[in-house]
N, C-alpha and C positions, 0 to 999 in steps of 0.2 A: 324391866315390866314395860315400859314404852313401848320397845320394840313388840312387845306382846300383845299389848293392846291393839296397838295398829296392825299387826297381823291380823287379830279377831274383827278389826271393824273392815278391812280392806276382804275381807273375805268371804260378807254375807250376801252377795253378789251373787255366790254358787246356786244352780239350782239342788236339791234335796235331792234329786234324782243321782246326780255324780257325785254327792257327798262321800267316796269309798274312797279309799287306797288308789285305785287306778283312773281317779278323776281326770288325771293329768291326759292320755291315752285316748280316755274318752271326749275329751274336750277336742283331741288335736283329731280323732274320728269326726266328732259331730262338724268341726269348723271345715275338715274338707269336702263335707257334704251336703252344707248349708249353700244356698245359691239368695237366699235374700240379704241384701245387704246389711238391714238393718241390724235382723238377728247376728249378721257375722261382725258386726263390730262389737256388740252385747258379750260373743264368745269369744273374741277377742280379750275383755276385758277381763273377763273370767280368767282363761287362763294366762292373763299377768299373774293372778293371785300365785298360780300353781309356783312362780319362780321369785317371788320376794323373801327375800333375805337370803338367796343361795346365787341367784341370775341376774342382777340388777341392771345389766345389759341386756338380758332377753327382757325382762320386762319393759325397760326403754324400747328395745326393738318393735315389739307385741302393741303398746301402747300409741307409740310412730303410727303403726299401720293402722291401727283404729279411729286413729285424729286425722289422716287422711281422707281415710274411707268417708268420715262422718260429713268433712268438710266438703268432700266431693259430689256427697250425694243431697247435703243438706239437712242431715239426721243431729238437729240444735242438741237433744239428749246424748247420743253418744258421744258430739265433741265434749261434754262436758264429764260423762263417763272416763273418758282417756282420759283427760288433762287431769281427771283423777287418780289415777295410774302412772302417768306422768309425774307427779307429784311423790307417789309412793317409791317409784325409782329412786327420785334426788334423794327423799329419805333414807334409804337404805345405803344411801352413797354417805350419807353426814354431809349432803348438802344444801342446807336449810333456807337460806333466802330464797334458792328459787324451787325446792320443796312447797313454801310458803304462798311463792308466786302464782305457782300452777294450781293449787289449791285456792287460792282468792280469785283464780280465773274463770274457774269450775265454780265457786260460789254465786259465779256474778249471771252465769248463764241459767244457771240451777234457779235462782233469784227471777230472772225473767222469764222463764218458762214456768215458773210455781212447780219444781220439782220436788215437794218438801223431803221425799226421800235423798236426792241425791244432795237438797241441803243438811240434811241433818249430817253426813257421814261427811263432808267438808267443814261443817263447823265442828265438827268431834275430834277431825284431822287437825285443825288451826292449833283447837284448845291442846290438845296434847302436845305441839310445838311449844307451844305459849308452856307449860306447865314443865315440859324436861328443859326450858332455859331460862327458869325461873321467874317468870314473871307471869306470879299466881293471880293476880287479880283480874288479868286481863285475860286467862286462861279460864276461870269460872266463866265470866262475862261468855264467851263462846260455848264452853262446856254446859250451864244453863241452859242456853238457846238452846242447842241439841239436844238436851232431854227434853225439852218442849214441844220441838217438833216430832219425838222419837213417841212422846206418848199421845202427838195429834193421829199419827199415823196408824200408832196400836202396835207398833214392832216392839217385844219384849225384848228381844236379842238384841236390837242396835241400844234401846234403854237398859238394857245391864250393863254393857258397856260402857256405855256412859255414865250410867249413875261409881260404875267401879275408879272410873277416873276421878272423879269429882271428890270421891273418899281421897285417893291417893293423893290429890291438889291439897284438901283441909288438914291430909297428915304432915305436907312439907310445909305446911301453913301450921305447924302443931297446935290447930284445932282439932284435934283426938274425937271430941265431943263428935262434931260435925263430921270427922271420919268414919267413926264408926256405924253414924247414922243412915249415912249413902251407903258404904259397905255393904250393908246387912241388907238394906233396900236394893242393890243390886243383886244380893245371893237369891233374894223370895223373889226377885221375878226372874233369874235362872231356875232356881227350884221350878217353878212354878212351869217351865217349856221342857224341862229334864235336860237343861245344856252341859254336858259334861265340861264342855269348856270352860264356861262362865261362873261355873259352880267352881270348879276348884281356882280361877283367878282370885275369884270375890275372898274365899277362903284365905289364899296365897296372902292378900290385901290384908287382912283382918289381922294374921301374923306378925306382919310388919308392922300393923299400927301398936299393936297389944307388947311388941319387942319392944318398941320407942317409947313405949310410957312404963319397962322396967317389969309389965307382966308377964315373964320371962316363960313361966308354966303355962297358963291360958297360950299366949304365942304356940309356945310350942304344939299344942293339943291342936289349933288350928291347922297348922304346916301340913301335923299327920293326916288330918281329915282332908287335906286338900290334894294329897298325892295320890290318892284312887282315880281320884276324875283326873288329876292331868295326865294320868297314864291312862286311864281311856283314852281321852279326849288327845294321844300323842302331844303335849307340849313340852316339848323334852328341854329346852331354855328353861321355861316353867319349872320343871322341876328338876333341873341343875342347882337353880337360884335358891328353888324350896329347902334341900337338902343343905344345901351353903350354909343357908339362915341356921338351921335346924343343928348345923355344926355348932357355930358360933355360941348358939344359946347354949347349948350340952357343956363348952366350953367355960363358958362363965360360969356353970352352975359345978364347976369341977369334975365334970363325967367325961373326963379327956378319951377314955377309948371308945366312949359311943361316940364323940364328937370326931373321933376318927373315921370310925365307920361311914357316916354322913358323908364327912367329907371327900371318902374313896369315891363312892357311888357318885356324887354331884363332881367330881374329877374324870371317873371314867367315861359316866354319858356325857360327859361335854365335850371328851375328848372323842370319842366313836361318831356324835353329831358331827360333830366341826365348828363347835363356839369357841371361840377363841380367848372371847372375853372370861367366861366361867371357869374354860382350864386356867386361865393365869390367876383370878381368884383361887382357887382351887388348892391350883398346886402352891403358890402362896402359903396357906396355911398349913400343906401338908408340911411345906419348907422348914414352918416353924415350929410345929409336933416335934420332927425327929430330931432337932435341933436342942429342941428338950430333953429329949430322950436319949442323946448323946449317940444318935444312930447317923454319922455324920456322911456315910456313904447314900442315904437314902436321902439327908437333908440335900447333899449336892445334887442329886437325880433331878429333884422337882425342883432344885433352883436354877437348872439348868432347863428342865420346861417350860419355866415360870419367864425364864429368858428369851427364851425362842416364842413364846407367846406374846411377848410385848412388842420383841419382831417385828415377827408377821401381824401385830397391831399396828404397828407404826409402816410396816412397807402397804398393808391393806390400806391406810389413811391416803397412803402417797396414789397408790394403784386408784384406790375409788377416786382422789383430785382428777386426776387424768381423762377416768371414763366421764367423769361430769363436764370436761371442758368437749370430749368427745359427744357428749350427747346435746350440749348447747349446741355444736355444730350442725349435727343431724338436724335438729330443731331450724335452724338460721335453713338450713339447703331445704328444707319442706315448708316453710315460710318463702323462700324465693319462691321456689315448684309453683308452691300455691298461687302466688301475686303472677308466674306467668299464664297460670291458667286463668286464673278469674280477667287478666289481659285480653285473653284469646277469645274468654267467654263474652266481653264487652264490645269488643272488635266485631263477632255475628251476630250483636244485638245490634251496633250502630250500620252493619249491611243490610239487617233485615228491615229496622226504621229508615234507611234510605229505600229498599226496594219499596215499602208500601206506600213512603210519600210520591214516590215517582208512578207508582201504579193510582193513586187516587187522582194524581195532575192529570193521567194516561188518558182515566176515565172519564175528566172532566174534559180535555180537550175530547175524546171521543164522542161524549154524549153531545157537545157542541159540534161538532162536524157532522155527526149522524144527522143532527135535527135540522141541520141548515138547508139540506136536501129531499128531507122525508116531510111530510105533514104528521106532526104530535100532537095528538091530545095533548089537551091540559091536565087530564088524571097520570097520562105516562110521565109528565113533568111532576107533578106532586110527589108520585110515587119515588122518582128518581131521587126527588128532594130533599126525601127522608132518607132516603138509604146514605145519601150522602152525608146527610148531616150524622146521621149513626155513627158510618165510617171514619168520619171527623173527629168527633167525640172519643173514641175508643182508639183511634190514633192517640189521642192527644193524652188521654187517658195510660196508655202502656208507655208514651215517652214519658209522661210527669212522676208515675206510681213512686219509683224509687227515691229520688228525689224529698216528693210527698212522704211517702213512708219516715224517712228520715227525720224533714221537720217536725213532722208531728208526733215522732217518737210510736208510730203503730197503732195510734189509736184511731179506731175505726169511726167512732163520732165524729172528731175532725176533719178525716180523712173524707169521710162523706159528707159536710157539710161544705168543703171545699172543693169537690167533684160538685155537688150541687149550683154554688155559686159558678163555678166556671159553663155548665148547662146553662144556668139564668143568662148570660152573655151570648151564648151560640142561637137559642133558640129566636131573641129578637132579629137576629144576624141573620139568622137564616132563613125569617118570612119577610124580611125586605128582598132579600135573596129572590125569594120564590115568586116573590110578586114582580121582583124587575124584570126577571126571566121567563116569567109568564108573560108579560105585556108583549116581551121583545118576540117570544114563540107565536104570538096571535099574530103580530102583526105580520113576520115572517111567513107564517099559514097563511095568512091572505093575501100578501107577494106571490108564494107561490098556487094560491087556486087560479089567483087573476092571470099570471103568468099561465098556468097549465089553460086556464078557460080559452085565454087568447089564441095558445097553438090548436085548440080542437076548433076552434072557432075560423081560423085561416086555412088550417085542412078540409073544413067542409065546403070553406068555400072553393077553395081550388078543386075540388070534386065537384061542384056546381059547373064550374066554367070548363072543364071538362067535360060534363054531358053537353 
């Protein structure tokens, strides 16, 4: 059930227009044609969903591509979405520490940018992991926060999923009254939006709750009611689990033939769709059934299948561990590439800062050299003085902005206050320099005029002597 709810939760990024059986191909075509980087990131995240549960390596490759692109273009929301998908990939491999790490990193980003939709998904994912590992109290903390956010953004589909998981947590805590209340709420929300997925899932959970409380007839009825919705939504692992649950209940009631029918249906469905755990459960049940019937050939047949399924699960775990290590290395290599890219960007920025500084110095020197040999008006001096002040202030702003943003945690009010303080220091200094330069220029202009006047007089006197 945990995998089913995670599957539903991660699938909600998909737009309705492509929620069809061919949506994988539609997404691939859309990705090929999309030119906007931000849209490509979201399409990559959506395409990841199509491979969750079947190809975690593909999920990771697509998610890493989205993460790399997001970081390269500075798309913070896309980074959070991609990290959430990386968590999905780790979860599919059973690497829960890495899964949790990815969700928490995504959550921090979503909290920073106030992306409530992303926060809700992260919190719900973390709650599901905590529930799966028996930390029920902490699972409830995360899930109740997710519920509050789902209500805030009025996302009934998300709300239905979270309510189902809360019901499951209370079921695990054996607080069955609370489990029924929340699961019923999940069903009500799903019914409002006609979600076959969540209608079937909530009814399935209701069946599990009543089965655990010994209300077998009611549990069977809920299981039966869930089947049409699960079939319509093509939740095949959920269908296999439901029919296996019905088989066990029917066996308890002494209806062995009916139990066999549902167990066989569960087995065939799981085998066809490749759900190894469900194959193991159903084949184990059928082995015991045929032993009781003294049909040893069939018993050995299903026993061999059960053994193969068990060995396959063990092998899959080994493969998943190796894949998880490979994923870690891919992420490490991407971080190295990102660090190199950031270093190159920083080098370019440093070169630009150096060029600006040289330009300011050159401007100052050129101004003094030019004005040394030309008569300059006071207004000219004032104009270029203001221009120089603005250039210096903007240069300082550009240079200290990253440090200022870090020191103030990107607080606009604090950054504005500090920039005003810097300007307050520059203005008096500018006035003093301007006054000093003006005096120098006035005196210099006087000298230039005197020299020019003397030359004019000398030239005129020379002309008089000639005449």
